[in-house]
N, C-alpha and C positions, 0 to 999 in steps of 0.2 A: 092764226097760228102758223099757217102754211103759205109758202110762196111758190107759185108755179114758174118754173124756169124752162123756157122753150129749148128744145134740143138744138135748134139752129143757133141760139146764142152760145151754147157750150162749144159748138163747132167753130163759131166765129171768134170767140174770145180765147180759145185754147185749142187751135187746130191740131197741135202735135200731142199735147198731154191729155186733152179732153177733160181737164179739171173743172169742177163745178164751182162757180162763183158763190161765195158765202154772203149774199146780200140778205139784209135783215128784214126788209119789208118791201111792199110793192112799189113804193115811191122811189126807193133806192134802185130797185131793179129797172124801173123806167129810165132813170138817168143813166145807169150803167149801159143799158141797151142802146140808148140814144147816142152816147159817146162812141160806142163801137160801130154804130151804123154810119157815123158822119166823119170819121177820121181813119187814116191808114195806120196799120200796125207798124211798129218801129222796124220790123223785119221785112216789110213789103217794099222790095226794090222796084217792082213794077210801078208803084205809085209814088216813087221819089226818094225813098229812104235808102241810105247806104252807110250803115253803122256796124262796127264790130265791137263785141265785148270780149275782154281778155283778162285772164289771170296771169299776171306777169311772172311772179316768183311764188313758189309753193312754200308754205310755212314749215312743212316737214322735209320735203325732198331737197329744198335748196338751203336748208339751215346751216350747211357748212360755210355759207357766205356771210352769215350774220356775225357782226362784231359788237362787243359791249364796251370797247375802249373809246368810242366817240369819233373814231377816225373813218372818213369816207362820207358817202351820201346817206342821208336818213332813209330808213325803211318805214314806209307809211302803211299803217294797218287801219281797219275800219274804225276802231275806237279812238283814233287820234284826231278825227275830224267830225264835224256835224254839219248841218245845212249852212253853207256859206261861211263856215268857221273852220279854217284849216289848222288852227292851233287849239282845238278842244282839249287835247291832252298832249303831253310831251312824248316824242318818239323814244323808243327804247334801244333799238339796234341801228347800226350803220353797216354799209357795204362798200368795199373798195370799188371805185368806179370802173376800173378796167376789168376786174373779175366779174362784176355785175353785168357789164355790157356784153362780155363774152357769153354769159348765160342767156341774156335776153335776145341775143342775135338769132336764136332758134325760132323766134316767132315770125311767121310769114307776114303778119300784119305790119311789122316794122320794116321788113325788106332792107333796102339800103339806107333807110332813114333812121336806123337804130340810135345813133348818137344824137342826131338832130331832134328826135322826139324827146330825148331825155334832157335836152338843154332848154326846153320850154315848159310852161305850165301844162298840166294834164287834168283831165276830168275823171274822177273816181266815184264809186258809190259803195256803201256798206252792204256786205252780202248777208248780214244778219238783220232781219227785218220782221220781227213778230208783229202780227196784226193787233196785238194788245199793247204794243209800245205807243208812246205819245205820238211818234211819227214812225212810219214804216219805210218810206223811201227817203234815204239820206244821201245826198251827193255834194261834192265840193270840188272846186278847182284847187289842185295841190301845187306847191312851188316847183320850180325847175330843180334839176340835180337831185332827184329822189328816185327811189325804187318803190314798187308796191307789192305787198303780199297778196295772196289769194283772198284775204279778208277785205281787200279794197280793190276789186276789179276795175279795170279801166274801160272807159267809153271812148272808142276811137272812131272818129268820122272817116269817111272815104279817104284813103291814103293820098289821093290827088290834092286834097286841100292843103297838104304840107308844102306844096309849091307856092302857095299864097298864104303867108302867115296871118294876114288880116282876116281872110276867110276862115281859116282854122280857128282863130281866137273868137270870132263872132259865133261860130257854130257851137263850140264847147260852152260859151257863155249862155247861149240860147238853151241848149240842152240842160245845162245846170239849173236854169230858171224853171224849166218845165218839170224836171225830176223833183225839185224841191217844193212844188206847188201843192196846194190842197187837192186840186183836181186829179193830178197824177197819183198822189198818195191814196186818194179815194179808190181809184181803179186798182191799185196794187193790193191794198189791204183787203179787198173782197176775195182775193185768191191766195194770199200768202199766209202760211201758218208759222213758219220759223225762218227759213232761208229764202233770200231773194235770188232764186235760181235764174240763170240766163233766159230760160224759155218764158218765165213770167215777164221779164223786161221786154224781150223781143215781141211778145204777144200783147203789148199794151199800145193802145192808139195814141199817136202823137201828131198834132197838126204840123204841116210842113213849115219850114222857116221862110215865110213869104209875107210881104206887106210891112207897113210901118209899125204895127203892134209887135211883131216879132223882133224888130230892131230895138224897140223900147224895152222889151223883156231882156234882150241880151245886154243892154247897157246897165240896167238896174242890177242884173245878176252879176255882171263884171264888177260893178262898184261895191257890191256887198262882199265879194271875195277878195278884193284888192286892198288889203289892210296894211301892207308895208312895201318896202323897196323891191322885194323879190317879184312883185306883181306889176312893176312899172311898165314893162314892155306890153304886157297883156292889157292893162288898163288903157294905155295910150292907143293901142291898135283898135280897141272898141270905142274909144272916144270919151273916156270918163277919167276922173281923177283917181288917184290911189292914196292910201293913208287910212288911219283909224277913223271909225265912226262912233259917235256916242250912241247910247242905247235908244234915245228918242229917234234919231235918224235911222237906225237899223230897223226899228219897229215900223216906222212909216214907210220906208222903202220896201220892206217885205210885204206889207199890206197892199201897197200899190202894185207890186209885181204879181201878187195873187189875183188881183182884180183884172190885170192885163191878160194873164194866162186864161182866166175864165172867159174873158171876151174873145181871146184867140180861139178857144175851143168852141165858141159860138153859143155859150150857155146864156139862158135868160136868168132873171133874178130868182125865180122860183126854183129852178134846178140847182143854182148855186147855193141857195139856202139849204136844200136837202143835203148837199155835199158837206157844207160847213157843220151842220147839225150832227152829221154821222161821226164826228170826232169826239171821243170821250177822254176825260183825264186832263183837259186844258184847265188852267186856272187864270184868274185875272188879278192884277196888282197895279193900281193906279200910280203907285210910287215908283214903278219899275223904270219909267223913262227918265227919272231923275238920278238913277244910279251912276255913280262916278267911276268906281272901279269894278269892272266886269270880270267875274270868275265863273265860267260856265260849269254847270252841273245839271243833273236831270230835273231838279226842282225849278231852276231858272228857265230851262227849256220849256217846261209846262206853262209857266207864267208868261214867257215870251210869246208862245203860240196863242195863249188866251188873249193877250193884248193885240196881237196881229189880227186874229179872227174878228174881233169886234170892230175893227177899222176897215175891213175889206169892202163892206157895202158902201161906205162913204166914197171910196175911190171908184167902185163899180158904177155907182149912180152918176158920178162926174163924167165917166166915159160915155154913158147914155146921153147926158146933156150935151156933151161935145159933139157926138154924132148927130144929134137932132139939129144943132146949130149949123153944122156943115151941110146937112140936107136942105135946110131952110135957105141957105145962101145959094 
C-alpha cells in the first residue's frame, strides 16, 4: 500500500517547491529516481541548459488587444494545438501586429529580437495538464506571425541562438520531441495535479542536445509539426520535408520518436516498459492507420496514443540491434 520516498529525491526533483512526486508503486519510483539521477534539470545552466519559459500575453490583462473580426495575427491558446498538431482547433481571436508587438516588447527575453522572433515558428506548451488526462505534457511548434496567450506559454532557447536560425530551429524541434514523449510525460504526471506551472517544467530532467540520436529526434519532431507551407523554412533548416502526413505515417513516426527519446534518456527495456504501462486511458484501433480524413478530438487522441504505444518496442529493439551491429564492427 505504501511507497517510501527518500527526502533526497524530493529535494532533487523539486528543489524550490519541495513537492512530493505521486508515484504509484516502487517500480515507478525506481525509474523516476533513476531519471533524476542521470540527467540535468532543464533549469540547470551549470550543466548546459539555458531555456526561458514565457507567458507572452495575458488572457485578461491584454484582452484589449483581442479582435474577433479576423484581422491581424492569430492568438494561439492551449486548446488550439495538441502534440505535433498545430491545427487541433481553430483560433478565435486575432491581434493587430503593430499593437501586439508594442505589448510584447516589454519582455526582456525578446530584447531587440522582438519582431524577428514573431516572424519564425515558435515552441509552446499547454499550461493545463491534469495528471488524469490522456496526456499531461502537450507541446507544439506554432506557425510564424502569431501571438500566444498565457494558456500557451513559450519555450525560448538561449537568445543567442537567434543569430543562427538553423541552430534555433533544431533546438526547438528537439525540445518539442522531448516534451511530447512518453518519458517526459511520465516525469511530469508524477507531480502535476492540474496546471503545468513553470517550476514543474524547469525542475524536470532533460538530456542535453548532443549526439546523433538527438539529431534524429529533432528531425522526426520537425517533420511531424511541418504539415503545410507555413513551416517550409523550419522544415528545410532541420533537413526534412514539409506537407501533410497520413495517419499511418504519423503513428509510425511518433512511435519511432518515442523509442529514440527513451534511448537518449538511457533507458533499458524494463524501465521503458514501466513508463509505458503507467499511462491509462489509451485505446487501440487497428483501423486507425487507414483513416483518410483526420478530424482530431479526444477520442481519436486516445486511440492514436494506444496505437503509438504498441509500436514503440519494435523501434526500440531495432535501436538495440543497430547498436550491437556497430559495436561488432
